[in-house]
BAKOLFI-248353 format. One line per field, with one value per residue (C-alpha): residue number from 1; residue in one letter; x, y, z. Coordinates in nm, 2 decimals. Layout:
BAKOLFI-248353
seq = (NUM	...)
type = (A	...)
px = (X	...)
py = (Y	...)
pz = (Z	...)
This chain:
BAKOLFI-248353
seq = (1	2	3	4	5	6	7	8	9	10	11	12	13	14	15	16	17	18	19	20	21	22	23	24	25	26	27	28	29	30	31	32	33	34	35	36	37	38	39	40	41	42	43	44	45	46	47	48	49	50	51	52	53	54	55	56	57	58	59	60	61	62	63	64	65	66	67	68	69	70	71	72	73	74	75	76	77	78	79	80	81	82	83	84	85	86	87	88	89	90	91	92	93	94	95	96	97	98	99	100	101	102	103	104	105	106	107	108	109	110	111	112	113	114	115	116	117	118	119	120	121	122	123	124	125	126	127	128	129	130	131	132	133	134	135	136	137	138	139	140	141	142	143	144	145	146	147	148	149	150	151	152	153	154	155	156	157	158	159	160	161	162	163	164	165	166	167	168	169	170	171	172	173	174	175	176	177	178	179	180	181	182	183	184	185	186	187	188	189	190	191	192	193	194	195	196	197	198	199	200	201	202	203	204	205	206	207	208	209	210	211	212	213	214	215	216	217	218	219	220	221	222	223	224	225	226	227	228	229	230	231	232	233	234	235	236	237	238	239	240	241	242	243	244	245	246	247	248	249	250	251	252	253)
type = (M	R	D	R	R	A	L	P	S	L	D	P	A	Q	R	L	G	E	T	S	T	A	T	I	G	R	T	F	H	W	A	A	R	V	L	A	I	P	V	P	H	L	Y	V	T	D	V	A	G	R	G	I	A	A	V	P	A	R	E	P	S	V	T	L	G	S	S	A	V	S	G	R	S	A	K	D	L	A	F	L	A	G	R	Q	L	T	Y	Y	R	P	E	Y	Q	V	L	L	F	Y	R	T	P	E	E	M	T	A	L	L	L	A	A	A	Q	V	A	I	P	D	A	A	V	A	P	V	D	N	P	A	A	R	T	L	R	A	S	L	A	R	H	F	D	Q	R	A	H	R	D	S	L	T	A	L	Q	Q	A	M	R	D	L	G	A	R	G	G	E	A	A	L	G	A	W	M	C	S	V	E	L	T	A	G	R	A	G	L	V	L	A	G	D	L	A	T	A	T	A	L	V	R	S	E	P	G	E	G	S	I	V	H	V	E	A	K	R	G	D	L	I	A	F	C	A	S	R	A	H	A	V	V	R	Q	Q	V	T	V	T	A	P	E	S	L	R	P	R	A	P	S	S	S	A	H	A	V	P)
px = (-0.02	0.30	0.45	0.11	0.05	-0.28	-0.23	-0.51	-0.47	-0.54	-0.63	-0.35	-0.56	-0.83	-0.55	-0.57	-0.22	-0.12	-0.26	-0.57	-0.91	-1.09	-1.22	-1.18	-0.82	-0.74	-0.87	-0.65	-0.31	-0.43	-0.52	-0.19	0.00	-0.15	-0.09	0.26	0.16	0.27	-0.01	-0.12	-0.22	-0.57	-0.77	-1.14	-1.32	-1.61	-1.36	-1.43	-1.77	-1.88	-1.68	-1.28	-1.09	-0.75	-0.59	-0.31	-0.10	0.29	0.26	0.02	-0.30	-0.65	-0.95	-1.24	-1.62	-1.88	-2.03	-1.66	-1.65	-1.98	-2.25	-2.00	-1.91	-1.60	-1.64	-1.74	-1.43	-1.20	-1.30	-1.28	-0.94	-0.82	-0.93	-0.79	-0.46	-0.40	-0.38	-0.07	0.10	0.37	0.29	-0.06	0.00	-0.05	-0.42	-0.49	-0.45	-0.47	-0.83	-0.95	-0.81	-0.78	-0.56	-0.33	-0.31	-0.15	0.07	0.18	0.25	0.46	0.64	0.75	0.83	1.07	1.25	1.29	1.22	1.38	1.16	0.85	0.55	0.51	0.17	0.11	-0.30	-0.30	-0.26	-0.26	0.03	0.24	0.16	0.26	0.57	0.68	0.64	0.84	1.11	1.18	1.15	1.36	1.65	1.68	2.02	1.85	1.61	1.86	1.83	1.47	1.48	1.68	1.43	1.17	1.41	1.40	1.04	1.01	1.25	1.04	0.73	0.82	0.97	0.63	0.50	0.41	0.07	0.02	-0.34	-0.42	-0.82	-0.75	-0.46	-0.69	-0.95	-0.74	-0.61	-0.99	-1.11	-0.73	-0.85	-1.18	-1.02	-0.80	-1.08	-1.28	-0.98	-0.98	-1.31	-1.37	-1.76	-1.85	-2.23	-2.03	-1.82	-2.11	-2.33	-2.08	-1.99	-2.38	-2.44	-2.18	-2.19	-2.09	-1.88	-1.48	-1.50	-1.42	-1.56	-1.96	-2.06	-2.20	-1.86	-1.70	-1.96	-1.88	-1.54	-1.60	-1.81	-1.59	-1.24	-1.45	-1.51	-1.15	-0.88	-0.66	-0.86	-0.91	-0.53	-0.49	-0.79	-0.60	-0.25	-0.43	-0.61	-0.28	-0.03	-0.21	-0.14	-0.40	-0.56	-0.48	-0.77	-0.74	-0.78	-1.09	-1.14	-1.16	-1.47	-1.31	-1.22	-1.35	-1.57	-1.37	-1.54)
py = (0.02	0.21	0.15	0.26	0.52	0.38	0.41	0.60	0.98	1.07	1.44	1.54	1.76	1.43	1.28	1.24	1.29	1.15	1.46	1.47	1.48	1.27	0.97	0.71	0.84	0.82	0.47	0.36	0.50	0.32	-0.01	-0.01	0.05	-0.23	-0.47	-0.36	-0.25	0.05	0.30	0.32	0.69	0.75	0.92	1.03	1.01	0.83	0.69	0.36	0.37	0.25	0.20	0.05	-0.05	-0.09	0.16	0.03	0.36	0.40	0.40	0.17	0.38	0.32	0.49	0.60	0.62	0.80	0.50	0.44	0.80	0.87	0.71	0.48	0.31	0.34	-0.07	-0.06	0.14	-0.03	-0.38	-0.23	-0.09	-0.41	-0.65	-0.40	-0.35	-0.71	-0.74	-0.45	-0.74	-0.81	-1.21	-1.10	-0.77	-0.97	-1.04	-0.67	-0.70	-1.07	-1.12	-1.44	-1.83	-1.77	-1.46	-1.64	-1.93	-1.72	-1.57	-1.86	-2.05	-1.71	-1.72	-2.09	-2.00	-1.71	-1.89	-2.23	-2.22	-2.56	-2.73	-2.55	-2.64	-2.40	-2.21	-2.24	-2.27	-1.95	-1.61	-1.42	-1.65	-1.56	-1.22	-1.20	-1.41	-1.15	-0.89	-1.08	-1.16	-0.80	-0.69	-0.96	-0.89	-0.54	-0.55	-0.42	-0.73	-1.04	-1.13	-1.10	-1.35	-1.57	-1.58	-1.66	-1.93	-2.11	-2.06	-2.27	-2.54	-2.57	-2.57	-2.86	-3.05	-3.04	-3.22	-2.88	-2.85	-2.51	-2.49	-2.14	-2.11	-2.27	-2.04	-1.72	-1.82	-1.86	-1.46	-1.34	-1.54	-1.37	-1.05	-1.06	-1.21	-0.93	-0.69	-0.86	-0.88	-0.45	-0.42	-0.63	-0.72	-1.02	-0.87	-0.61	-0.80	-1.06	-0.75	-0.58	-0.92	-1.00	-0.65	-0.66	-0.76	-1.09	-0.97	-0.99	-1.25	-1.58	-1.72	-1.74	-1.47	-1.79	-1.96	-1.63	-1.55	-1.90	-1.83	-1.53	-1.73	-2.00	-1.79	-1.55	-1.84	-1.95	-1.96	-1.76	-1.48	-1.44	-1.42	-1.20	-1.00	-0.94	-0.86	-0.60	-0.45	-0.45	-0.31	-0.19	0.24	0.46	0.65	0.99	1.24	1.53	1.92	2.06	2.22	2.63	2.80	2.91	2.51	2.39	2.04	1.75	1.40)
pz = (-0.02	0.08	-0.26	-0.46	-0.23	-0.11	0.26	0.41	0.50	0.89	1.01	1.25	1.43	1.53	1.68	2.09	2.20	2.59	2.75	2.63	2.83	2.64	2.81	2.58	2.53	2.89	2.90	2.60	2.78	3.11	2.94	2.76	3.07	3.25	2.91	2.92	2.50	2.33	2.26	1.87	1.76	1.82	1.59	1.70	1.35	1.17	0.86	1.08	0.97	1.38	1.70	1.70	1.41	1.33	1.05	0.77	0.81	0.86	1.20	1.46	1.45	1.52	1.47	1.70	1.58	1.72	1.87	2.07	2.24	2.34	2.56	2.70	3.05	3.16	3.21	2.86	2.75	2.93	2.77	2.44	2.47	2.61	2.33	2.09	2.24	2.26	1.86	1.89	2.09	1.81	1.77	1.70	1.51	1.19	1.24	1.23	0.84	0.74	0.88	0.76	0.72	0.36	0.40	0.61	0.45	0.14	0.37	0.52	0.20	0.02	0.37	0.36	-0.04	0.07	0.37	0.24	-0.14	-0.22	0.08	0.05	-0.15	-0.46	-0.45	-0.78	-0.74	-0.50	-0.69	-0.35	-0.22	-0.55	-0.50	-0.14	-0.22	-0.49	-0.22	0.06	-0.14	-0.22	0.13	0.27	0.02	0.16	0.39	0.67	0.68	0.65	1.01	1.00	0.69	0.94	1.20	0.94	0.82	1.14	1.24	0.89	0.99	1.34	1.17	0.98	1.27	1.41	1.06	0.89	1.05	1.15	1.25	1.16	1.20	1.54	1.61	1.50	1.72	2.00	1.99	1.94	2.25	2.40	2.34	2.48	2.84	2.84	2.82	3.03	3.33	3.25	3.25	3.58	3.49	3.30	3.25	3.06	2.85	2.71	2.69	2.42	2.27	2.24	2.11	1.79	1.45	1.35	1.05	1.08	1.36	1.29	1.66	1.71	1.95	2.18	2.18	2.28	2.50	2.70	2.69	2.90	3.13	3.19	3.23	3.47	3.68	3.65	3.87	3.64	3.62	3.99	4.04	3.76	3.83	4.18	4.04	3.84	4.11	4.30	4.06	3.79	3.73	3.80	3.49	3.58	3.64	3.40	3.54	3.57	3.24	3.29	3.17	2.86	2.74	2.46	2.52	2.44	2.32)
């Protein structure tokens, strides 16, 4: 997208900085500190259509639609922020841009071809994989990314040693459920988490809504959840309360 100059344009005036008093911004910064995840750039805009969405920009970025910045309780925002930020862990970021098992399969085939071309099965029947292979090959040909190529080659050898079964669909499901659990831990309220999951449209998700609700209920009843919640309530940094705005200050979202 960068090569084609197709990256979306985001208005710097709509970006929420660290000192913003907007509740959604403060919630994201607090959640990021709790989860030890860098905060992506936050933009209050309806480009996302609704809710919260990742944007394929030059820097990690999230757009916050009107439904995410108005009429939400603190628990709602904590769940939404925790769930979104989970995808910014290094091992999960690929799912921000490759959202379906088919897209992930094409990426894996392309990566295998680039890493170990003699051992990998050529993706002759997968046009998406062929396109990705050419892009990845150009990327790894750059001197700055040689270490990354070495790491990719080792990962592919490890995969081969396990029999070559990647179970991409199962892994993608596990990440989605993990994101929901992170949101529940931060929200601290099962009713809030399950209500939000139930009210959301199903597109873009590979886990059925009832499966997500069931996982949240089971996790909430587990000892693991109790231990993590205790750690969060004892050690989590507090969200700084902003100073009261002056009479001349502009209203914030």
